[in-house]
C-alpha positions in Angstrom: 83.1 25.7 -37.9 79.9 25.3 -36.0 77.9 26.5 -38.9 79.6 23.9 -41.1 78.8 21.2 -38.6 75.2 22.3 -38.4 74.9 22.4 -42.2 76.4 18.9 -42.4 74.0 17.5 -39.9 71.1 19.2 -41.6 72.3 17.9 -45.0 72.6 14.4 -43.5 69.1 14.6 -42.0 67.6 15.7 -45.4 69.5 12.9 -47.0 68.0 10.4 -44.6 64.6 11.8 -45.3 65.0 11.6 -49.1 62.8 9.3 -51.2 65.7 7.0 -51.9 66.4 6.5 -48.2 62.7 5.9 -47.5 62.7 3.3 -50.3 65.7 1.6 -48.8 64.1 1.4 -45.4 60.9 0.0 -46.9 62.9 -2.6 -48.8 64.6 -3.7 -45.6 61.2 -4.0 -43.9 59.7 -5.9 -46.8 62.7 -8.3 -46.8 62.3 -8.9 -43.0 58.6 -9.5 -43.4 59.2 -12.0 -46.2 61.8 -13.8 -44.1 59.4 -14.0 -41.2 56.7 -15.5 -43.4 59.2 -18.0 -44.9 60.4 -19.0 -41.4 56.8 -19.4 -40.3 55.9 -21.7 -43.2 59.2 -23.7 -42.7 58.2 -24.3 -39.1 54.7 -25.4 -40.1 56.2 -27.8 -42.7 58.5 -29.3 -40.1 55.6 -29.8 -37.7 53.5 -31.4 -40.4 56.3 -33.8 -41.4 57.0 -34.6 -37.7 53.3 -35.3 -37.0 53.0 -37.4 -40.1 55.9 -39.7 -39.2 54.9 -39.9 -35.6 51.5 -41.0 -36.7 52.9 -43.6 -39.0 55.1 -45.0 -36.2 52.1 -45.1 -33.8 49.9 -46.8 -36.5 52.6 -49.5 -37.1 52.3 -50.5 -33.4 48.6 -51.0 -33.6 47.5 -54.7 -33.1 45.6 -56.2 -36.0 42.6 -56.8 -33.7 41.9 -53.1 -34.2 41.5 -53.5 -37.9 38.6 -55.8 -38.0 35.3 -56.6 -36.3 35.0 -60.1 -35.0 31.3 -59.9 -36.0 32.3 -59.4 -39.7 31.5 -62.5 -41.8 34.3 -64.8 -42.8 34.1 -66.0 -46.4 35.1 -69.6 -46.6 34.3 -72.8 -48.6 34.8 -76.5 -48.3 37.6 -78.4 -50.0 35.3 -80.0 -52.6 33.9 -76.8 -54.0 34.8 -76.2 -57.6 37.1 -73.4 -58.7 34.3 -71.9 -60.7 32.1 -71.5 -57.7 35.0 -70.1 -55.7 35.6 -67.5 -58.3 32.0 -66.6 -58.5 31.9 -66.0 -54.7 35.1 -64.0 -54.8 33.7 -61.8 -57.6 30.3 -61.2 -56.0 31.8 -60.5 -52.6 34.7 -58.5 -54.1 37.3 -60.7 -52.4 40.9 -61.3 -53.3 41.0 -64.7 -51.5 38.8 -67.4 -49.9 39.9 -69.5 -47.0 39.3 -73.3 -47.3 37.9 -74.9 -44.2 37.5 -78.5 -43.2 34.8 -78.1 -40.6 36.3 -75.5 -38.2 39.9 -76.2 -39.3 41.8 -74.0 -41.7 43.4 -76.1 -44.3 44.1 -73.8 -47.2 43.6 -70.5 -48.9 42.6 -69.8 -52.6 43.6 -66.5 -54.1 43.3 -64.7 -57.4 46.9 -65.7 -58.1 46.1 -69.4 -57.6 43.2 -69.0 -60.1 45.5 -67.5 -62.7 48.6 -69.6 -62.2 47.3 -73.0 -61.1 44.1 -73.1 -63.1 44.0 -70.9 -66.2 47.7 -71.0 -67.0 47.8 -74.7 -66.3 44.9 -75.4 -68.6 42.6 -76.9 -66.0 38.9 -76.9 -66.3 37.6 -74.7 -63.5 34.2 -76.4 -63.5 35.8 -79.8 -62.8 38.7 -78.7 -60.6 38.2 -78.9 -56.9 39.6 -76.0 -54.9 41.5 -78.4 -52.7 43.6 -79.4 -55.8 44.9 -75.8 -56.4 44.7 -74.1 -53.1 47.7 -73.1 -51.0 47.9 -75.8 -48.3 48.4 -74.9 -44.6 48.6 -71.1 -45.2 50.7 -68.9 -43.0 48.6 -67.4 -40.2 49.1 -64.9 -37.5 47.5 -64.1 -34.1 45.4 -60.9 -33.6 48.1 -59.5 -31.3 50.4 -59.1 -34.3 51.0 -55.4 -35.0 50.4 -53.7 -38.3 54.2 -53.2 -38.7 54.9 -56.8 -38.1 52.2 -57.9 -40.6 53.5 -55.5 -43.2 57.0 -57.0 -42.8 55.5 -60.5 -43.3 53.6 -59.6 -46.5 56.7 -57.8 -47.8 59.3 -60.4 -47.1 57.2 -63.5 -47.9 55.3 -61.8 -50.8 51.9 -62.6 -49.3 48.8 -60.7 -50.3 46.5 -62.2 -47.7 47.0 -63.4 -44.1 44.5 -65.4 -42.1 44.2 -64.2 -38.5 43.8 -67.2 -36.2 43.4 -67.4 -32.4 43.2 -70.7 -30.6 42.6 -72.5 -33.8 39.7 -70.3 -34.8 39.8 -68.1 -37.9 38.9 -64.5 -37.0 39.5 -62.7 -40.2 41.6 -62.5 -43.4 43.6 -59.3 -43.8 45.2 -58.2 -47.1 48.1 -56.0 -47.9 45.6 -53.5 -49.2 43.9 -53.4 -45.8 47.3 -52.7 -44.1 48.1 -49.9 -46.6 44.7 -48.3 -46.2 45.0 -48.4 -42.4 48.4 -46.7 -42.6 47.2 -44.0 -44.9 43.7 -43.2 -43.6 43.2 -39.9 -41.8 46.6 -38.5 -43.1 44.8 -36.0 -45.3 42.7 -34.9 -42.4 45.6 -34.5 -40.0 47.6 -32.4 -42.5 44.5 -30.2 -43.3 44.0 -29.5 -39.6 47.6 -28.2 -39.4 47.1 -26.1 -42.6 43.9 -24.6 -41.1 45.8 -23.7 -37.9 48.4 -22.0 -40.0 45.8 -20.0 -41.9 44.2 -18.8 -38.7 47.6 -17.7 -37.2 
């Protein structure tokens, strides 16, 4: 009986040491290794997404005063300037809109949309048409303390493309929907790349 048991134990030991058994153990180790890698990359992906959305939330709380320099030039024209001259200025300065000033007072805004809808589509002669005739009167303006998120809500709900920023009756800047989008998206690639680099070094 003892000899039988010894032989059985020996046979079991040889069976465990067989190539098939080694292969099975290696398969298990490989599977565990792959699972570990998958879990690691899943954690990295979750961290990247969390950082991305936290960054977006923080950027939405940024006041507009952070998006522009008060020393930047403000492109404006008087109410008697022709549409042709306005369009030339907008083209040369790569602007989507011009503010119309009566002295130091904001009285209107002239946009690419106004040029298309109120001048060209209406058959007006841009050389003879004063900008005051086709501008948007008393444009909606916001203070510099307005946050990026609040400004984005305004341009979305009211379908504005440009918002004058005014403080104590003085025009500080004109911000566009493109400016807001650019601010929200800038540095995102860099932030994600930093996390990827950390993952590569780990």
